[in-house]
PDB file of N, CA, C, O and CB in Angstrom:
ATOM      1  N   UNK A   1      -8.533 -22.088   8.126  1.00  0.00           N
ATOM      2  CA  UNK A   1      -9.506 -23.444   8.508  1.00  0.00           C
ATOM      3  C   UNK A   1      -8.755 -24.025   7.478  1.00  0.00           C
ATOM      4  O   UNK A   1      -8.366 -23.672   6.365  1.00  0.00           O
ATOM      5  CB  UNK A   1     -11.407 -23.484   8.359  1.00  0.00           C
ATOM      6  N   UNK A   2      -8.614 -25.668   8.641  1.00  0.00           N
ATOM      7  CA  UNK A   2      -8.082 -26.929   7.352  1.00  0.00           C
ATOM      8  C   UNK A   2      -9.025 -27.613   6.161  1.00  0.00           C
ATOM      9  O   UNK A   2     -10.249 -27.497   6.117  1.00  0.00           O
ATOM     10  CB  UNK A   2      -7.633 -28.353   8.169  1.00  0.00           C
ATOM     11  N   UNK A   3      -8.419 -28.159   5.450  1.00  0.00           N
ATOM     12  CA  UNK A   3      -8.663 -28.400   4.330  1.00  0.00           C
ATOM     13  C   UNK A   3      -9.535 -30.330   4.642  1.00  0.00           C
ATOM     14  O   UNK A   3      -8.859 -31.189   5.208  1.00  0.00           O
ATOM     15  CB  UNK A   3      -7.027 -28.106   3.372  1.00  0.00           C
ATOM     16  N   UNK A   4     -10.580 -30.556   4.300  1.00  0.00           N
ATOM     17  CA  UNK A   4     -11.081 -31.706   4.371  1.00  0.00           C
ATOM     18  C   UNK A   4     -10.034 -32.887   3.751  1.00  0.00           C
ATOM     19  O   UNK A   4      -9.243 -32.544   2.873  1.00  0.00           O
ATOM     20  CB  UNK A   4     -12.396 -31.583   3.701  1.00  0.00           C
ATOM     21  N   UNK A   5     -10.050 -34.177   4.196  1.00  0.00           N
ATOM     22  CA  UNK A   5      -9.389 -35.070   3.366  1.00  0.00           C
ATOM     23  C   UNK A   5      -9.933 -35.089   1.804  1.00  0.00           C
ATOM     24  O   UNK A   5      -9.202 -34.804   0.856  1.00  0.00           O
ATOM     25  CB  UNK A   5      -9.522 -36.432   4.029  1.00  0.00           C
ATOM     26  N   UNK A   6     -11.071 -35.398   1.697  1.00  0.00           N
ATOM     27  CA  UNK A   6     -11.836 -35.144   0.165  1.00  0.00           C
ATOM     28  C   UNK A   6     -11.275 -33.424  -0.637  1.00  0.00           C
ATOM     29  O   UNK A   6     -10.600 -33.406  -1.666  1.00  0.00           O
ATOM     30  CB  UNK A   6     -13.990 -35.072   0.579  1.00  0.00           C
ATOM     31  N   UNK A   7     -11.705 -32.201   0.054  1.00  0.00           N
ATOM     32  CA  UNK A   7     -10.991 -31.168  -0.500  1.00  0.00           C
ATOM     33  C   UNK A   7      -9.795 -31.094  -0.973  1.00  0.00           C
ATOM     34  O   UNK A   7      -9.593 -30.592  -2.079  1.00  0.00           O
ATOM     35  CB  UNK A   7     -10.971 -30.433   0.129  1.00  0.00           C
ATOM     36  N   UNK A   8      -8.729 -31.622  -0.146  1.00  0.00           N
ATOM     37  CA  UNK A   8      -7.368 -31.998  -0.469  1.00  0.00           C
ATOM     38  C   UNK A   8      -7.101 -32.811  -1.432  1.00  0.00           C
ATOM     39  O   UNK A   8      -6.052 -32.550  -2.020  1.00  0.00           O
ATOM     40  CB  UNK A   8      -6.796 -32.486   0.456  1.00  0.00           C
ATOM     41  N   UNK A   9      -7.928 -34.092  -1.963  1.00  0.00           N
ATOM     42  CA  UNK A   9      -8.094 -34.882  -2.765  1.00  0.00           C
ATOM     43  C   UNK A   9      -8.260 -33.814  -4.286  1.00  0.00           C
ATOM     44  O   UNK A   9      -7.474 -33.551  -5.197  1.00  0.00           O
ATOM     45  CB  UNK A   9      -9.299 -35.838  -2.218  1.00  0.00           C
ATOM     46  N   UNK A  10      -9.564 -33.437  -4.013  1.00  0.00           N
ATOM     47  CA  UNK A  10     -10.362 -32.574  -4.867  1.00  0.00           C
ATOM     48  C   UNK A  10      -8.814 -31.331  -5.704  1.00  0.00           C
ATOM     49  O   UNK A  10      -8.460 -31.079  -6.856  1.00  0.00           O
ATOM     50  CB  UNK A  10     -11.850 -31.595  -3.544  1.00  0.00           C
ATOM     51  N   UNK A  11      -8.394 -30.945  -4.446  1.00  0.00           N
ATOM     52  CA  UNK A  11      -7.440 -29.631  -4.905  1.00  0.00           C
ATOM     53  C   UNK A  11      -6.369 -30.200  -5.434  1.00  0.00           C
ATOM     54  O   UNK A  11      -5.871 -29.495  -6.312  1.00  0.00           O
ATOM     55  CB  UNK A  11      -6.920 -28.587  -3.743  1.00  0.00           C
ATOM     56  N   UNK A  12      -5.444 -31.886  -5.111  1.00  0.00           N
ATOM     57  CA  UNK A  12      -4.631 -32.274  -5.916  1.00  0.00           C
ATOM     58  C   UNK A  12      -5.175 -32.761  -7.376  1.00  0.00           C
ATOM     59  O   UNK A  12      -4.273 -32.788  -8.213  1.00  0.00           O
ATOM     60  CB  UNK A  12      -3.978 -33.177  -5.230  1.00  0.00           C
ATOM     61  N   UNK A  13      -5.857 -32.969  -7.632  1.00  0.00           N
ATOM     62  CA  UNK A  13      -6.540 -33.565  -8.781  1.00  0.00           C
ATOM     63  C   UNK A  13      -6.917 -32.436 -10.081  1.00  0.00           C
ATOM     64  O   UNK A  13      -6.991 -32.593 -11.300  1.00  0.00           O
ATOM     65  CB  UNK A  13      -7.931 -34.250  -8.151  1.00  0.00           C
ATOM     66  N   UNK A  14      -7.086 -31.396  -9.301  1.00  0.00           N
ATOM     67  CA  UNK A  14      -7.165 -29.891 -10.078  1.00  0.00           C
ATOM     68  C   UNK A  14      -5.952 -29.882 -10.517  1.00  0.00           C
ATOM     69  O   UNK A  14      -5.597 -30.222 -11.646  1.00  0.00           O
ATOM     70  CB  UNK A  14      -7.485 -28.473  -9.218  1.00  0.00           C
ATOM     71  N   UNK A  15      -4.848 -29.245  -9.092  1.00  0.00           N
ATOM     72  CA  UNK A  15      -3.715 -29.201  -9.797  1.00  0.00           C
ATOM     73  C   UNK A  15      -3.052 -29.792 -10.482  1.00  0.00           C
ATOM     74  O   UNK A  15      -2.121 -29.237 -11.066  1.00  0.00           O
ATOM     75  CB  UNK A  15      -3.169 -29.036  -9.420  1.00  0.00           C
ATOM     76  N   UNK A  16      -3.338 -31.221 -10.644  1.00  0.00           N
ATOM     77  CA  UNK A  16      -2.756 -32.619 -11.470  1.00  0.00           C
ATOM     78  C   UNK A  16      -3.436 -32.198 -12.962  1.00  0.00           C
ATOM     79  O   UNK A  16      -2.729 -32.186 -13.969  1.00  0.00           O
ATOM     80  CB  UNK A  16      -3.476 -34.475 -10.722  1.00  0.00           C
ATOM     81  N   UNK A  17      -4.594 -31.921 -13.001  1.00  0.00           N
ATOM     82  CA  UNK A  17      -5.095 -31.790 -14.542  1.00  0.00           C
ATOM     83  C   UNK A  17      -4.543 -30.579 -15.269  1.00  0.00           C
ATOM     84  O   UNK A  17      -4.238 -30.578 -16.462  1.00  0.00           O
ATOM     85  CB  UNK A  17      -6.710 -31.663 -14.627  1.00  0.00           C
ATOM     86  N   UNK A  18      -4.426 -29.366 -14.294  1.00  0.00           N
ATOM     87  CA  UNK A  18      -3.864 -27.939 -14.842  1.00  0.00           C
ATOM     88  C   UNK A  18      -2.240 -28.085 -15.072  1.00  0.00           C
ATOM     89  O   UNK A  18      -1.481 -27.497 -15.843  1.00  0.00           O
ATOM     90  CB  UNK A  18      -4.185 -26.606 -13.631  1.00  0.00           C
ATOM     91  N   UNK A  19      -2.074 -28.870 -14.317  1.00  0.00           N
ATOM     92  CA  UNK A  19      -0.169 -29.102 -14.974  1.00  0.00           C
ATOM     93  C   UNK A  19      -0.626 -29.870 -15.905  1.00  0.00           C
ATOM     94  O   UNK A  19      -0.292 -29.012 -16.723  1.00  0.00           O
ATOM     95  CB  UNK A  19       1.328 -30.027 -13.930  1.00  0.00           C
ATOM     96  N   UNK A  20      -1.134 -30.782 -16.639  1.00  0.00           N
ATOM     97  CA  UNK A  20      -1.224 -31.385 -17.658  1.00  0.00           C
ATOM     98  C   UNK A  20      -1.178 -30.579 -18.961  1.00  0.00           C
ATOM     99  O   UNK A  20      -0.405 -30.525 -19.917  1.00  0.00           O
ATOM    100  CB  UNK A  20      -2.236 -32.068 -17.507  1.00  0.00           C
ATOM    101  N   UNK A  21      -2.695 -29.778 -18.496  1.00  0.00           N
ATOM    102  CA  UNK A  21      -3.203 -28.642 -19.715  1.00  0.00           C
ATOM    103  C   UNK A  21      -2.421 -27.547 -20.081  1.00  0.00           C
ATOM    104  O   UNK A  21      -2.201 -27.214 -21.245  1.00  0.00           O
ATOM    105  CB  UNK A  21      -4.450 -27.925 -19.369  1.00  0.00           C
ATOM    106  N   UNK A  22      -2.001 -26.987 -19.078  1.00  0.00           N
ATOM    107  CA  UNK A  22      -1.201 -26.048 -19.421  1.00  0.00           C
ATOM    108  C   UNK A  22       0.121 -25.669 -18.192  1.00  0.00           C
ATOM    109  O   UNK A  22      -0.013 -25.017 -17.157  1.00  0.00           O
ATOM    110  CB  UNK A  22      -2.209 -24.882 -19.733  1.00  0.00           C
ATOM    111  N   UNK A  23       1.493 -26.384 -18.780  1.00  0.00           N
ATOM    112  CA  UNK A  23       1.973 -26.496 -17.380  1.00  0.00           C
ATOM    113  C   UNK A  23       3.037 -25.267 -17.196  1.00  0.00           C
ATOM    114  O   UNK A  23       3.804 -25.206 -16.235  1.00  0.00           O
ATOM    115  CB  UNK A  23       2.685 -28.040 -17.097  1.00  0.00           C
ATOM    116  N   UNK A  24       2.980 -24.261 -18.283  1.00  0.00           N
ATOM    117  CA  UNK A  24       3.357 -23.109 -18.255  1.00  0.00           C
ATOM    118  C   UNK A  24       2.427 -21.916 -17.062  1.00  0.00           C
ATOM    119  O   UNK A  24       3.007 -21.054 -16.402  1.00  0.00           O
ATOM    120  CB  UNK A  24       3.293 -22.823 -19.771  1.00  0.00           C
ATOM    121  N   UNK A  25       0.771 -22.186 -17.034  1.00  0.00           N
ATOM    122  CA  UNK A  25       0.148 -21.564 -16.274  1.00  0.00           C
ATOM    123  C   UNK A  25       0.999 -22.042 -14.397  1.00  0.00           C
ATOM    124  O   UNK A  25       1.460 -21.389 -13.461  1.00  0.00           O
ATOM    125  CB  UNK A  25      -1.558 -22.012 -16.721  1.00  0.00           C
ATOM    126  N   UNK A  26       0.819 -23.331 -14.675  1.00  0.00           N
ATOM    127  CA  UNK A  26       0.865 -24.241 -13.677  1.00  0.00           C
ATOM    128  C   UNK A  26       2.162 -23.578 -12.849  1.00  0.00           C
ATOM    129  O   UNK A  26       2.139 -23.115 -11.708  1.00  0.00           O
ATOM    130  CB  UNK A  26       1.013 -25.848 -14.263  1.00  0.00           C
ATOM    131  N   UNK A  27       3.281 -23.670 -13.751  1.00  0.00           N
ATOM    132  CA  UNK A  27       4.785 -23.187 -13.282  1.00  0.00           C
ATOM    133  C   UNK A  27       4.258 -21.663 -12.640  1.00  0.00           C
ATOM    134  O   UNK A  27       4.226 -21.579 -11.412  1.00  0.00           O
ATOM    135  CB  UNK A  27       6.161 -23.029 -14.848  1.00  0.00           C
ATOM    136  N   UNK A  28       3.865 -20.522 -13.421  1.00  0.00           N
ATOM    137  CA  UNK A  28       3.705 -19.343 -13.419  1.00  0.00           C
ATOM    138  C   UNK A  28       2.474 -19.181 -11.669  1.00  0.00           C
ATOM    139  O   UNK A  28       2.699 -18.315 -10.823  1.00  0.00           O
ATOM    140  CB  UNK A  28       3.078 -18.923 -15.195  1.00  0.00           C
ATOM    141  N   UNK A  29       1.614 -19.935 -11.577  1.00  0.00           N
ATOM    142  CA  UNK A  29       1.098 -19.742 -10.234  1.00  0.00           C
ATOM    143  C   UNK A  29       1.803 -20.454  -9.885  1.00  0.00           C
ATOM    144  O   UNK A  29       2.581 -20.182 -10.799  1.00  0.00           O
ATOM    145  CB  UNK A  29      -0.173 -19.903  -9.795  1.00  0.00           C
ATOM    146  N   UNK A  30       2.464 -21.413  -9.201  1.00  0.00           N
ATOM    147  CA  UNK A  30       3.284 -22.339  -8.678  1.00  0.00           C
ATOM    148  C   UNK A  30       4.537 -21.137  -7.871  1.00  0.00           C
ATOM    149  O   UNK A  30       4.490 -21.147  -6.641  1.00  0.00           O
ATOM    150  CB  UNK A  30       3.874 -23.512 -10.068  1.00  0.00           C
ATOM    151  N   UNK A  31       5.539 -20.209  -8.488  1.00  0.00           N
ATOM    152  CA  UNK A  31       5.808 -19.572  -8.512  1.00  0.00           C
ATOM    153  C   UNK A  31       5.447 -18.039  -8.239  1.00  0.00           C
ATOM    154  O   UNK A  31       6.180 -17.051  -8.238  1.00  0.00           O
ATOM    155  CB  UNK A  31       6.033 -20.001  -9.047  1.00  0.00           C
ATOM    156  N   UNK A  32       4.220 -18.154  -8.033  1.00  0.00           N
ATOM    157  CA  UNK A  32       3.853 -16.317  -7.918  1.00  0.00           C
ATOM    158  C   UNK A  32       3.808 -15.859  -6.539  1.00  0.00           C
ATOM    159  O   UNK A  32       3.667 -14.637  -6.527  1.00  0.00           O
ATOM    160  CB  UNK A  32       2.224 -15.814  -8.547  1.00  0.00           C
ATOM    161  N   UNK A  33       3.872 -16.349  -5.397  1.00  0.00           N
ATOM    162  CA  UNK A  33       4.339 -15.710  -4.044  1.00  0.00           C
ATOM    163  C   UNK A  33       5.648 -15.513  -4.116  1.00  0.00           C
ATOM    164  O   UNK A  33       6.034 -14.730  -3.248  1.00  0.00           O
ATOM    165  CB  UNK A  33       4.078 -16.505  -2.801  1.00  0.00           C
ATOM    166  N   UNK A  34       6.862 -16.103  -5.128  1.00  0.00           N
ATOM    167  CA  UNK A  34       8.258 -16.265  -5.108  1.00  0.00           C
ATOM    168  C   UNK A  34       8.501 -14.546  -5.849  1.00  0.00           C
ATOM    169  O   UNK A  34       9.341 -13.796  -5.353  1.00  0.00           O
ATOM    170  CB  UNK A  34       8.870 -17.892  -6.117  1.00  0.00           C
ATOM    171  N   UNK A  35       7.841 -14.212  -6.781  1.00  0.00           N
ATOM    172  CA  UNK A  35       7.829 -13.229  -7.752  1.00  0.00           C
ATOM    173  C   UNK A  35       7.686 -12.021  -6.781  1.00  0.00           C
ATOM    174  O   UNK A  35       8.428 -11.054  -6.954  1.00  0.00           O
ATOM    175  CB  UNK A  35       6.660 -13.412  -8.902  1.00  0.00           C
ATOM    176  N   UNK A  36       6.804 -12.019  -5.802  1.00  0.00           N
ATOM    177  CA  UNK A  36       6.570 -10.734  -4.686  1.00  0.00           C
ATOM    178  C   UNK A  36       7.455 -10.267  -4.018  1.00  0.00           C
ATOM    179  O   UNK A  36       7.834  -9.107  -3.855  1.00  0.00           O
ATOM    180  CB  UNK A  36       5.761 -10.923  -3.688  1.00  0.00           C
ATOM    181  N   UNK A  37       8.068 -12.019  -3.290  1.00  0.00           N
ATOM    182  CA  UNK A  37       9.170 -11.554  -2.436  1.00  0.00           C
ATOM    183  C   UNK A  37      10.579 -10.776  -2.964  1.00  0.00           C
ATOM    184  O   UNK A  37      11.122  -9.850  -2.361  1.00  0.00           O
ATOM    185  CB  UNK A  37       9.564 -12.751  -1.783  1.00  0.00           C
ATOM    186  N   UNK A  38      11.089 -11.439  -4.368  1.00  0.00           N
ATOM    187  CA  UNK A  38      11.663 -10.620  -5.061  1.00  0.00           C
ATOM    188  C   UNK A  38      11.489  -9.478  -5.342  1.00  0.00           C
ATOM    189  O   UNK A  38      12.531  -8.845  -5.515  1.00  0.00           O
ATOM    190  CB  UNK A  38      11.756 -10.936  -5.767  1.00  0.00           C
ATOM    191  N   UNK A  39      10.367  -8.821  -5.488  1.00  0.00           N
ATOM    192  CA  UNK A  39      10.442  -7.806  -6.037  1.00  0.00           C
ATOM    193  C   UNK A  39      10.223  -6.643  -4.273  1.00  0.00           C
ATOM    194  O   UNK A  39      10.705  -5.511  -4.247  1.00  0.00           O
ATOM    195  CB  UNK A  39       9.188  -7.851  -7.484  1.00  0.00           C
ATOM    196  N   UNK A  40       9.636  -7.094  -3.322  1.00  0.00           N
ATOM    197  CA  UNK A  40       9.717  -6.622  -2.097  1.00  0.00           C
ATOM    198  C   UNK A  40      11.388  -6.515  -1.802  1.00  0.00           C
ATOM    199  O   UNK A  40      11.746  -5.338  -1.765  1.00  0.00           O
ATOM    200  CB  UNK A  40       8.855  -7.589  -1.106  1.00  0.00           C
ATOM    201  N   UNK A  41      12.358  -7.374  -1.611  1.00  0.00           N
ATOM    202  CA  UNK A  41      13.398  -7.537  -1.358  1.00  0.00           C
ATOM    203  C   UNK A  41      14.205  -6.521  -2.191  1.00  0.00           C
ATOM    204  O   UNK A  41      15.171  -6.033  -1.606  1.00  0.00           O
ATOM    205  CB  UNK A  41      13.624  -8.804  -1.456  1.00  0.00           C
ATOM    206  N   UNK A  42      13.976  -6.120  -3.452  1.00  0.00           N
ATOM    207  CA  UNK A  42      14.912  -5.429  -4.366  1.00  0.00           C
ATOM    208  C   UNK A  42      14.212  -3.872  -4.148  1.00  0.00           C
ATOM    209  O   UNK A  42      14.869  -2.871  -4.435  1.00  0.00           O
ATOM    210  CB  UNK A  42      14.906  -6.133  -6.135  1.00  0.00           C
ATOM    211  N   UNK A  43      13.327  -3.809  -3.809  1.00  0.00           N
ATOM    212  CA  UNK A  43      12.641  -2.222  -3.423  1.00  0.00           C
ATOM    213  C   UNK A  43      13.431  -2.098  -2.071  1.00  0.00           C
ATOM    214  O   UNK A  43      14.108  -1.103  -1.810  1.00  0.00           O
ATOM    215  CB  UNK A  43      10.602  -2.107  -3.153  1.00  0.00           C
ATOM    216  N   UNK A  44      13.311  -3.076  -1.307  1.00  0.00           N
ATOM    217  CA  UNK A  44      14.237  -2.781   0.240  1.00  0.00           C
ATOM    218  C   UNK A  44      15.433  -2.148   0.021  1.00  0.00           C
ATOM    219  O   UNK A  44      15.850  -1.174   0.649  1.00  0.00           O
ATOM    220  CB  UNK A  44      14.725  -4.153   1.102  1.00  0.00           C
ATOM    221  N   UNK A  45      15.897  -2.635  -0.749  1.00  0.00           N
ATOM    222  CA  UNK A  45      17.765  -2.535  -1.492  1.00  0.00           C
ATOM    223  C   UNK A  45      17.538  -1.161  -1.756  1.00  0.00           C
ATOM    224  O   UNK A  45      17.870  -0.188  -1.078  1.00  0.00           O
ATOM    225  CB  UNK A  45      18.370  -3.607  -3.282  1.00  0.00           C
ATOM    226  N   UNK A  46      16.874  -1.217  -2.926  1.00  0.00           N
ATOM    227  CA  UNK A  46      17.051   0.275  -3.643  1.00  0.00           C
ATOM    228  C   UNK A  46      16.929   1.373  -2.719  1.00  0.00           C
ATOM    229  O   UNK A  46      17.684   2.341  -2.817  1.00  0.00           O
ATOM    230  CB  UNK A  46      15.956   0.574  -4.770  1.00  0.00           C
ATOM    231  N   UNK A  47      15.685   1.276  -1.474  1.00  0.00           N
ATOM    232  CA  UNK A  47      15.543   2.079  -0.455  1.00  0.00           C
ATOM    233  C   UNK A  47      16.747   2.232   0.367  1.00  0.00           C
ATOM    234  O   UNK A  47      17.218   3.295   0.770  1.00  0.00           O
ATOM    235  CB  UNK A  47      14.516   1.669   0.255  1.00  0.00           C
ATOM    236  N   UNK A  48      17.112   1.257   0.535  1.00  0.00           N
ATOM    237  CA  UNK A  48      18.617   1.082   1.745  1.00  0.00           C
ATOM    238  C   UNK A  48      19.865   1.718   1.009  1.00  0.00           C
ATOM    239  O   UNK A  48      20.823   2.330   1.481  1.00  0.00           O
ATOM    240  CB  UNK A  48      19.171  -0.887   2.145  1.00  0.00           C
ATOM    241  N   UNK A  49      19.551   1.382  -0.298  1.00  0.00           N
ATOM    242  CA  UNK A  49      20.785   2.407  -0.990  1.00  0.00           C
ATOM    243  C   UNK A  49      20.593   3.300  -1.081  1.00  0.00           C
ATOM    244  O   UNK A  49      21.551   4.044  -0.875  1.00  0.00           O
ATOM    245  CB  UNK A  49      21.283   2.364  -2.092  1.00  0.00           C
ATOM    246  N   UNK A  50      19.505   3.840  -1.380  1.00  0.00           N
ATOM    247  CA  UNK A  50      19.241   5.752  -1.422  1.00  0.00           C
ATOM    248  C   UNK A  50      19.340   6.134   0.165  1.00  0.00           C
ATOM    249  O   UNK A  50      19.877   7.193   0.488  1.00  0.00           O
ATOM    250  CB  UNK A  50      17.259   6.390  -2.135  1.00  0.00           C
ATOM    251  N   UNK A  51      18.974   5.521   0.838  1.00  0.00           N
ATOM    252  CA  UNK A  51      19.014   6.348   2.024  1.00  0.00           C
ATOM    253  C   UNK A  51      20.878   6.157   2.660  1.00  0.00           C
ATOM    254  O   UNK A  51      21.330   6.839   3.580  1.00  0.00           O
ATOM    255  CB  UNK A  51      17.590   5.648   3.257  1.00  0.00           C
ATOM    256  N   UNK A  52      21.355   5.521   2.207  1.00  0.00           N
ATOM    257  CA  UNK A  52      23.008   5.457   1.873  1.00  0.00           C
ATOM    258  C   UNK A  52      23.452   6.702   1.859  1.00  0.00           C
ATOM    259  O   UNK A  52      23.816   7.531   2.693  1.00  0.00           O
ATOM    260  CB  UNK A  52      23.465   4.820   0.476  1.00  0.00           C
ATOM    261  N   UNK A  53      23.279   6.598   0.155  1.00  0.00           N
ATOM    262  CA  UNK A  53      23.488   7.785  -0.181  1.00  0.00           C
ATOM    263  C   UNK A  53      23.414   8.921   0.422  1.00  0.00           C
ATOM    264  O   UNK A  53      24.441   9.526   0.730  1.00  0.00           O
ATOM    265  CB  UNK A  53      23.009   7.905  -0.888  1.00  0.00           C
ATOM    266  N   UNK A  54      22.083   9.439   0.712  1.00  0.00           N
ATOM    267  CA  UNK A  54      21.799  10.646   1.176  1.00  0.00           C
ATOM    268  C   UNK A  54      22.823  10.500   2.623  1.00  0.00           C
ATOM    269  O   UNK A  54      23.742  11.307   2.765  1.00  0.00           O
ATOM    270  CB  UNK A  54      20.026  10.895   1.353  1.00  0.00           C
ATOM    271  N   UNK A  55      22.696   9.936   3.161  1.00  0.00           N
ATOM    272  CA  UNK A  55      23.448   9.920   4.782  1.00  0.00           C
ATOM    273  C   UNK A  55      25.045  10.219   4.314  1.00  0.00           C
ATOM    274  O   UNK A  55      25.716  10.828   5.147  1.00  0.00           O
ATOM    275  CB  UNK A  55      23.290   8.034   5.809  1.00  0.00           C
ATOM    276  N   UNK A  56      25.666   9.865   3.130  1.00  0.00           N
ATOM    277  CA  UNK A  56      26.729  10.016   2.673  1.00  0.00           C
ATOM    278  C   UNK A  56      26.777  11.626   2.590  1.00  0.00           C
ATOM    279  O   UNK A  56      27.538  12.264   3.319  1.00  0.00           O
ATOM    280  CB  UNK A  56      26.885   9.192   1.466  1.00  0.00           C
ATOM    281  N   UNK A  57      25.775  12.349   1.501  1.00  0.00           N
ATOM    282  CA  UNK A  57      26.208  13.297   1.128  1.00  0.00           C
ATOM    283  C   UNK A  57      25.599  14.194   1.964  1.00  0.00           C
ATOM    284  O   UNK A  57      25.603  15.376   1.620  1.00  0.00           O
ATOM    285  CB  UNK A  57      26.127  13.430  -0.099  1.00  0.00           C
ATOM    286  N   UNK A  58      24.990  13.822   3.164  1.00  0.00           N
ATOM    287  CA  UNK A  58      24.980  14.939   4.265  1.00  0.00           C
ATOM    288  C   UNK A  58      25.856  14.723   5.639  1.00  0.00           C
ATOM    289  O   UNK A  58      25.667  15.282   6.719  1.00  0.00           O
ATOM    290  CB  UNK A  58      23.467  15.120   4.717  1.00  0.00           C
ATOM    291  N   UNK A  59      26.828  13.797   5.317  1.00  0.00           N
ATOM    292  CA  UNK A  59      27.788  13.853   6.776  1.00  0.00           C
ATOM    293  C   UNK A  59      29.086  14.546   5.581  1.00  0.00           C
ATOM    294  O   UNK A  59      29.971  15.253   6.063  1.00  0.00           O
ATOM    295  CB  UNK A  59      28.260  11.737   7.906  1.00  0.00           C
ATOM    296  N   UNK A  60      29.071  14.254   4.019  1.00  0.00           N
ATOM    297  CA  UNK A  60      29.578  15.045   3.386  1.00  0.00           C
ATOM    298  C   UNK A  60      29.638  16.662   3.940  1.00  0.00           C
ATOM    299  O   UNK A  60      30.457  17.443   4.423  1.00  0.00           O
ATOM    300  CB  UNK A  60      28.983  14.805   2.277  1.00  0.00           C
ATOM    301  N   UNK A  61      28.331  16.624   3.570  1.00  0.00           N
ATOM    302  CA  UNK A  61      28.139  18.630   3.436  1.00  0.00           C
ATOM    303  C   UNK A  61      28.524  19.210   4.980  1.00  0.00           C
ATOM    304  O   UNK A  61      28.736  20.414   5.129  1.00  0.00           O
ATOM    305  CB  UNK A  61      25.972  19.312   3.040  1.00  0.00           C
ATOM    306  N   UNK A  62      28.570  18.640   5.666  1.00  0.00           N
ATOM    307  CA  UNK A  62      28.753  18.854   7.273  1.00  0.00           C
ATOM    308  C   UNK A  62      30.139  19.200   7.623  1.00  0.00           C
ATOM    309  O   UNK A  62      30.590  20.182   8.215  1.00  0.00           O
ATOM    310  CB  UNK A  62      28.388  17.528   8.133  1.00  0.00           C
ATOM    311  N   UNK A  63      30.918  17.781   6.933  1.00  0.00           N
ATOM    312  CA  UNK A  63      32.313  17.984   7.309  1.00  0.00           C
ATOM    313  C   UNK A  63      33.115  19.053   6.205  1.00  0.00           C
ATOM    314  O   UNK A  63      34.149  19.591   6.600  1.00  0.00           O
ATOM    315  CB  UNK A  63      33.035  16.449   7.345  1.00  0.00           C
ATOM    316  N   UNK A  64      32.659  19.311   4.955  1.00  0.00           N
ATOM    317  CA  UNK A  64      33.057  20.487   4.532  1.00  0.00           C
ATOM    318  C   UNK A  64      32.557  21.793   5.106  1.00  0.00           C
ATOM    319  O   UNK A  64      33.297  22.773   5.011  1.00  0.00           O
ATOM    320  CB  UNK A  64      32.839  20.459   3.336  1.00  0.00           C
ATOM    321  N   UNK A  65      31.416  21.906   5.673  1.00  0.00           N
ATOM    322  CA  UNK A  65      30.973  23.188   6.350  1.00  0.00           C
ATOM    323  C   UNK A  65      31.527  23.349   7.246  1.00  0.00           C
ATOM    324  O   UNK A  65      31.111  24.430   7.662  1.00  0.00           O
ATOM    325  CB  UNK A  65      29.815  23.380   6.705  1.00  0.00           C
ATOM    326  N   UNK A  66      32.760  22.739   8.364  1.00  0.00           N
ATOM    327  CA  UNK A  66      33.312  22.556   9.324  1.00  0.00           C
ATOM    328  C   UNK A  66      34.661  22.886   9.466  1.00  0.00           C
ATOM    329  O   UNK A  66      35.362  23.382  10.348  1.00  0.00           O
ATOM    330  CB  UNK A  66      33.095  21.565   9.541  1.00  0.00           C
ATOM    331  N   UNK A  67      34.822  22.437   8.270  1.00  0.00           N
ATOM    332  CA  UNK A  67      36.524  22.362   7.975  1.00  0.00           C
ATOM    333  C   UNK A  67      37.168  23.856   7.583  1.00  0.00           C
ATOM    334  O   UNK A  67      38.371  23.966   7.345  1.00  0.00           O
ATOM    335  CB  UNK A  67      36.869  21.234   6.511  1.00  0.00           C
TER     336      UNK A  67
END
């Protein structure tokens, strides 16, 4: 649902006041979504790395078994 011009103006005013009163909180709120994305990417990288390790170990076991 789109915001009306008045709602956008009020939101901008609230954001401006927050930035003035508590810049640290305003910064944390503005980067909130970025932290989640970074954590998801780190988790995905860990899962891929673990899966690759398991695959290499299984292939090594197969090669040793048939050698």
